[in-house]
N, C-alpha and C positions, 0 to 999 in steps of 0.2 A: 911786392911790387904790384902797382896798378898802372897799366899802360906804360910800362917801362920806367915808371917813376917810383923811387923808394918812398914808402910811407910807413908811418908808425903802426904798431900792432892794433892800436885803437882805431885808427883811420881805416885800416884794412877790414877789421871786424864790422865797423859801421857800414862800410860799402857793401860787404857781403850780406849783412842782415837786410839792407835795403833791397838788394837783388832778390833775396829769398821772400821778403814781404810782398814784393811785386810780382812774384811767381815767374821770374825769369828762368825758364827751364827749356833746355834744348832736347828734343826727342830724336835720338839716333835710330830708334826702332819704333815703328808705328804700325798698328793694325789697319790694313786697308782691304776691304772686300774679303774677309776671312783669311787673309794672308799677312804675314809680317814683312814689312818693307824696311830695309836697312838703308839709311842715308849716310853719305859721308858728312863730315863736320860742316862744310860750307852749305851743303843742301839743307841740313838740319837747321842751320841759322837762317837761311832764306825762308824756310817754312815758318819758323817762329816769327820772323820779322814781318812777313806778309799778314799773319794773323794777330800780331801784337796790337794791344790798345795803345793809344797815344801816351797814356800814363806809363805803360811798360817801356815804351821807347824813350820817353823823357827820363825815366829812372836811369837808363844807360847813358843817354846823351848828357845828363846833368852831373855825371860823375866828375868831380873836380879835375881829375887827371885825364879825362877823356881826350883821345886823339883820333880824329877821323881816319887818318892814314893807317895807324896801327889797327884800328877797328876793321878797316877794309882788308888789311893783310890777314887778320885772324878769321874773319867771317866771310869775306868776299863781298860784303855789302858796302856799296858806295852811298853814304847818307846824303850826299848833295841833292839828289832828286827829292828825297823826303823833306829836306830843309826848304827847298824852293816851294814845294807843295804846301808845306806848313805856313810859310809866309803868305802864300796866295789865299789860303783858307782864313788866316787871321784878318787879312785885308777885306775879304768878302764879308766875314762876320761883323767887322766894324761898320760895314755899310748896311747891316741889318739882314743879310742873307742867313738862312738856316742851312747848315751843312751837316749831312749825315754820311757815315762811312758805309760803303757797300763792298761786298767781296765778290 
């Protein structure tokens, strides 16, 4: 199953391999200032998403069975803000503006 949609073994493997190739990895434990910090699942996803490249985000968003509501239920992440920002970036780039990501 991918986003509550039954898929073939081949489709499942293809999707899993794409996630691995794009280094979609959630860290539940992270070393911070000589201490180990344990995150709950949604915190770990929030950390990943805030640091993810657009390519990594697109890898997830472009899964054929992707469902934003299921994704939000699993991760706590509402992608609507990202989608609005992405459209604004595309519009600015089309007008010749150079956009760079900062953290």
